[in-house]
DRENDO-1510 file (C-alpha; in Angstrom, 1 decimal, always signed):
<recs>
REC; n; res; u; v; w
REC; 1; MET; +83.7; +120.0; +101.0 .
REC; 2; GLY; +81.0; +119.3; +98.5 .
REC; 3; ALA; +77.2; +119.3; +98.9 .
REC; 4; ASP; +77.0; +115.6; +99.5 .
REC; 5; TRP; +79.6; +115.7; +102.4 .
REC; 6; LYS; +76.8; +116.4; +104.9 .
REC; 7; GLU; +74.8; +113.4; +103.6 .
REC; 8; LEU; +77.8; +111.1; +103.8 .
REC; 9; ASN; +78.4; +112.2; +107.5 .
REC; 10; GLN; +74.8; +111.7; +108.4 .
REC; 11; SER; +74.7; +108.2; +106.8 .
REC; 12; VAL; +77.8; +107.1; +108.7 .
REC; 13; THR; +76.5; +108.6; +112.0 .
REC; 14; ASN; +73.1; +106.9; +111.5 .
REC; 15; ASN; +74.9; +103.5; +110.8 .
REC; 16; SER; +73.4; +103.4; +107.4 .
REC; 17; THR; +75.0; +101.0; +104.9 .
REC; 18; LEU; +77.1; +102.8; +102.5 .
REC; 19; LYS; +77.1; +101.7; +98.9 .
REC; 20; LYS; +80.2; +102.0; +96.7 .
REC; 21; THR; +78.1; +103.5; +93.9 .
REC; 22; ALA; +76.3; +106.1; +96.0 .
REC; 23; PRO; +77.0; +109.6; +94.7 .
REC; 24; GLU; +77.8; +110.9; +98.2 .
REC; 25; VAL; +80.5; +108.3; +98.7 .
REC; 26; GLU; +82.2; +109.1; +95.4 .
REC; 27; GLU; +81.9; +112.8; +96.0 .
REC; 28; GLY; +83.1; +112.5; +99.6 .
REC; 29; LEU; +86.2; +110.7; +98.5 .
REC; 30; GLY; +86.8; +113.2; +95.7 .
REC; 31; CYS; +86.5; +116.1; +98.2 .
REC; 32; TRP; +89.0; +114.3; +100.5 .
REC; 33; LEU; +91.5; +113.9; +97.7 .
REC; 34; GLU; +91.0; +117.6; +96.9 .
REC; 35; GLU; +91.7; +118.5; +100.5 .
REC; 36; GLU; +94.8; +116.3; +100.5 .
REC; 37; ARG; +96.2; +118.3; +97.5 .
REC; 38; ASP; +95.2; +121.6; +99.2 .
REC; 39; LEU; +96.8; +120.6; +102.5 .
REC; 40; SER; +100.0; +119.6; +100.6 .
REC; 41; LEU; +100.2; +123.0; +99.0 .
REC; 42; GLN; +99.6; +124.8; +102.3 .
REC; 43; MET; +102.2; +122.8; +104.1 .
REC; 44; SER; +104.6; +123.5; +101.2 .
REC; 45; ARG; +104.2; +127.2; +101.7 .
REC; 46; HIS; +104.6; +126.9; +105.5 .
REC; 47; VAL; +107.7; +124.7; +105.3 .
REC; 48; GLY; +109.2; +126.4; +102.3 .
REC; 49; GLN; +109.9; +123.1; +100.5 .
REC; 50; PRO; +107.6; +120.9; +98.4 .
REC; 51; VAL; +105.5; +118.6; +100.6 .
REC; 52; GLU; +104.1; +115.7; +98.6 .
REC; 53; ALA; +101.2; +113.4; +99.3 .
REC; 54; VAL; +102.4; +109.8; +99.6 .
REC; 55; ILE; +100.6; +107.6; +97.0 .
REC; 56; GLU; +101.0; +103.8; +96.9 .
REC; 57; ARG; +103.2; +102.8; +93.9 .
REC; 58; LYS; +100.5; +100.8; +92.3 .
REC; 59; PHE; +98.2; +103.8; +92.2 .
REC; 60; GLN; +100.7; +106.4; +91.0 .
REC; 61; SER; +99.8; +105.7; +87.4 .
REC; 62; ASP; +96.2; +104.5; +88.0 .
REC; 63; PRO; +94.0; +107.2; +89.5 .
REC; 64; ALA; +90.9; +105.2; +88.8 .
REC; 65; GLY; +92.3; +102.3; +90.9 .
REC; 66; ARG; +93.1; +104.7; +93.7 .
REC; 67; LEU; +89.5; +106.0; +93.7 .
REC; 68; LYS; +88.1; +102.5; +93.7 .
REC; 69; ASP; +90.4; +101.5; +96.6 .
REC; 70; GLY; +89.6; +104.6; +98.5 .
REC; 71; ILE; +85.8; +104.1; +98.1 .
REC; 72; ALA; +86.2; +100.5; +99.3 .
REC; 73; LYS; +88.0; +101.6; +102.4 .
REC; 74; LEU; +85.5; +104.4; +103.1 .
REC; 75; VAL; +82.6; +101.9; +102.8 .
REC; 76; ASP; +84.3; +99.2; +104.9 .
REC; 77; GLN; +86.1; +101.3; +107.6 .
REC; 78; HIS; +84.2; +104.7; +107.5 .
REC; 79; CYS; +87.7; +106.3; +107.5 .
REC; 80; LEU; +89.6; +108.5; +105.0 .
REC; 81; THR; +93.4; +108.5; +105.2 .
REC; 82; SER; +96.3; +110.3; +103.6 .
REC; 83; ALA; +100.0; +110.5; +104.2 .
REC; 84; PHE; +102.4; +113.4; +103.6 .
REC; 85; ARG; +106.2; +113.4; +103.1 .
REC; 86; ILE; +107.9; +116.5; +104.4 .
REC; 87; PRO; +111.5; +117.0; +103.3 .
REC; 88; ASP; +113.9; +116.5; +106.2 .
REC; 89; GLY; +111.0; +115.3; +108.4 .
REC; 90; ALA; +111.5; +112.5; +110.9 .
REC; 91; ALA; +108.8; +110.4; +109.2 .
REC; 92; ASP; +105.7; +110.6; +107.0 .
REC; 93; ILE; +102.7; +112.3; +108.6 .
REC; 94; GLU; +99.5; +110.2; +108.4 .
REC; 95; VAL; +96.2; +112.0; +108.6 .
REC; 96; ALA; +93.0; +110.1; +109.2 .
REC; 97; ALA; +89.4; +111.3; +109.3 .
REC; 98; ASP; +87.3; +108.8; +111.2 .
REC; 99; LEU; +83.7; +109.6; +110.2 .
REC; 100; MET; +82.2; +107.2; +112.7 .
REC; 101; ARG; +84.0; +108.8; +115.6 .
REC; 102; ARG; +83.9; +112.3; +114.0 .
REC; 103; THR; +87.6; +112.8; +114.6 .
REC; 104; VAL; +90.6; +113.8; +112.6 .
REC; 105; SER; +94.0; +112.6; +113.7 .
REC; 106; ALA; +97.6; +113.1; +112.6 .
REC; 107; SER; +100.2; +110.6; +113.5 .
REC; 108; MET; +103.9; +109.9; +112.9 .
REC; 109; LYS; +105.7; +106.6; +113.6 .
REC; 110; LEU; +109.2; +107.1; +114.9 .
REC; 111; LYS; +111.8; +104.5; +115.8 .
REC; 112; ALA; +113.5; +104.9; +119.1 .
REC; 113; PRO; +117.2; +105.7; +118.9 .
REC; 114; LEU; +119.4; +102.6; +118.8 .
REC; 115; ASP; +122.1; +104.1; +121.1 .
REC; 116; ARG; +119.7; +103.8; +124.0 .
REC; 117; LYS; +120.1; +100.4; +125.6 .
REC; 118; SER; +117.0; +100.0; +127.7 .
REC; 119; THR; +113.4; +100.4; +126.8 .
REC; 120; LYS; +113.0; +102.9; +129.7 .
REC; 121; ALA; +115.7; +105.1; +128.2 .
REC; 122; ARG; +113.9; +105.0; +124.8 .
REC; 123; ILE; +110.6; +106.1; +126.4 .
REC; 124; ASN; +112.4; +108.9; +128.3 .
REC; 125; TRP; +113.9; +110.0; +125.0 .
REC; 126; LEU; +110.4; +110.2; +123.5 .
REC; 127; LEU; +109.0; +112.1; +126.4 .
REC; 128; ARG; +111.8; +114.7; +126.3 .
REC; 129; MET; +111.0; +115.3; +122.6 .
REC; 130; LEU; +107.4; +116.4; +123.6 .
REC; 131; LYS; +107.9; +119.6; +125.5 .
REC; 132; ASP; +104.5; +120.6; +126.7 .
REC; 133; ASP; +101.9; +118.6; +128.6 .
REC; 134; ASP; +99.2; +118.5; +126.0 .
REC; 135; PRO; +96.2; +116.2; +126.7 .
REC; 136; ARG; +95.7; +115.8; +122.9 .
REC; 137; LEU; +99.1; +114.0; +122.6 .
REC; 138; GLN; +99.3; +110.3; +123.0 .
REC; 139; SER; +102.2; +107.9; +122.8 .
REC; 140; ALA; +101.9; +104.1; +122.3 .
REC; 141; ARG; +104.4; +101.4; +122.0 .
REC; 142; ILE; +104.3; +99.3; +118.9 .
REC; 143; GLY; +106.1; +96.1; +119.5 .
REC; 144; PRO; +106.0; +92.3; +119.5 .
REC; 145; ALA; +102.6; +90.7; +120.2 .
REC; 146; GLU; +104.1; +88.3; +122.8 .
REC; 147; HIS; +105.0; +91.2; +125.1 .
REC; 148; PRO; +101.8; +93.1; +125.7 .
REC; 149; PRO; +102.5; +96.7; +127.0 .
REC; 150; ARG; +102.2; +97.4; +130.7 .
REC; 151; ARG; +99.7; +100.1; +131.7 .
REC; 152; SER; +101.6; +102.9; +133.4 .
REC; 153; ARG; +101.2; +106.6; +134.1 .
REC; 154; SER; +102.9; +109.0; +131.7 .
REC; 155; ARG; +103.7; +112.6; +132.2 .
REC; 156; PHE; +100.8; +113.6; +129.9 .
REC; 157; SER; +98.3; +115.2; +132.3 .
REC; 158; GLY; +98.5; +112.2; +134.6 .
REC; 159; LYS; +96.3; +110.0; +132.4 .
REC; 160; THR; +97.1; +106.3; +132.1 .
REC; 161; ARG; +98.9; +105.5; +128.9 .
REC; 162; SER; +100.3; +102.3; +127.4 .
REC; 163; LEU; +104.1; +102.2; +127.8 .
REC; 164; ALA; +106.6; +99.6; +127.2 .
REC; 165; ASP; +107.0; +96.8; +129.7 .
REC; 166; GLY; +110.7; +97.4; +130.2 .
REC; 167; LYS; +111.4; +93.6; +129.9 .
REC; 168; SER; +111.7; +93.3; +126.2 .
REC; 169; GLY; +115.2; +93.9; +124.7 .
REC; 170; ARG; +113.7; +94.5; +121.3 .
REC; 171; ASP; +113.5; +97.9; +119.6 .
REC; 172; ALA; +110.3; +99.8; +120.3 .
REC; 173; ALA; +108.6; +102.1; +117.9 .
REC; 174; PHE; +106.4; +104.9; +119.2 .
REC; 175; LEU; +103.4; +106.7; +117.8 .
</recs>
């Protein structure tokens, strides 16, 4: 990361107001996009197939617009995001660096299999996909707003997680 990266992190940590024209904001986003390209190349070598960064269609031919939009999101949300498409992958991998919380997260949204009839069976399918109990892994149900998820214990290190309520007959997607 560039020399202004440290200043950007300190500004966010101190709850300073970021300006879209500040040099540390522009350089911080530039460094993030550079890391995005580098990570794409590293994953390509690891997987043995080309991994590409997912860029919104409107920004594919407008890099200046992409920078402007990225700067606006950084100033408003204090978060940098990228998505990667891996060949034969279950879904795109979304990587987010939250500067306020000082965390980097990677996520993937998967639809539960349609051959499972009940929500409980779909949740069990997901839990079987995750072999080891890793406290860093989290699952969440993304579903209709009228059916809030029930709090329940999952097999992940005994911590309380948000799981489907089991009453909804609709498809559930999981993080």
